[in-house]
N, C-alpha and C positions, 0 to 999 in steps of 0.2 A: 504494500500500500504506500502511495506517495506521501511524503511529508507535507503537512498542511501549513501554509503561510497566510496570515491575515494581513492584508494591505489596507492601511487607514490613511486616507488623504482626501482633503476637501476639493481637490482639483480632479474632475472626472477624467480628463485626458491623461494625466499622470497615472491615476489608478489603473486605467485601461492598459497603458503601455507597460507598467510594472507587472500586471497580471499576465500579459502576453509573454513577456520575457521569462517569468517564472514557470509558466505552463510549458513553454517551448523547451525548457531545461528539465522537465519531468516532474516538477513540483505541483501539488494541488494548491490553488490560490483562491481566496475569497476576498472581495473588495468591499469596503464600506466607506461612506463619506464623512462620518463624524466619529469622534472619540466616544461619545455617549452611546452610539449604536454598537461600537466595538465592545465596550464594557458589558452591554446588555446581552451580546451574542457570544461572549467568550465560552461559556459552558457548552453551547451548542456546537461551535466551530472547533473547539479544542485545538488551537494552533500549536505548532512546534516552534514557531517564530512569528514575531510581529514586525512588519515594516511600517513605520509610523512617521507621518509628517510632523515636524515639531511645531509649526505655526498653523493652527487651525482656529476658526471661530468657535466660540462656545466653550471648548475645553482644549487647552494646549497639550502638546505632547508631554510636557513636564507634569502637568496635572494628571494626565492619563496614567503615566508611569507611577505616580504617587498612589493613585487609587488601585492600580494593578497590584502593586507590591503590598498593599494592605491585606491582601488575601493570601493565606498560606499556600494555597494551591498554585498560585502564579508567581511565587517568589523567584524561582529559577528560570522563568520563561525568558529566552533571549529576545531582545528588542534592538532593531536597527532604526535609529532616528535619522531621518533625512532632512537636511536643512541647507538653505542657501546663505546662511549667516554664521559661518564657522566661528569667527572670533567671539561673537556674543554667546554662542551655544556650546562652546567647548566644555564647559563645566557639566553639561547634561550627560556627557559620556563618562563622567567619573563614577556614576552609579554602577554597581556590579551588574553584569549581564546586559549592559547597554553599550552599543557601538554607534558612532556618529559617521554618517555617510554624506559627504558634501554634495549638494546639487549644483549644477547638473552632474549626473553620473552616467557612466557608460554601462551597457549590458554586462560587460566583463567585470567591472568594478562591483556591481550589484551581486552577480552570481558568485564571485570570489568571496565576498563578505558572507553571503548566505551559507556557502559550503564550509567556510571556516567555523561558523557557529553551529550548524546542524548537520553537516555532511552532505553527501550527494542525495539526490531525490530518491 
């Protein structure tokens, strides 16, 4: 069974591209547009990894991670934060299990980071 990745980004185009890249590499991928939706669906989706946009309306990536880590079940779940503002967001990657992937990123950069965290599909 393919490893499941949850893609959370408020930009539909970016979500679609990220899902296409992940599925082409053999991963299962589910895309959601808000961090609130992602929190509500975690138990159903049961992701092996979350690819998360840092800057989203409603709930930021940082707020999402704080709520995620408040649940014992999701303490060790790896998260890749994608951000176009590296200097401002570098401290977000200091959290255990969180990697920062600068935008824009290539297919190769994304897949290398995913494979590093959860292995091949």
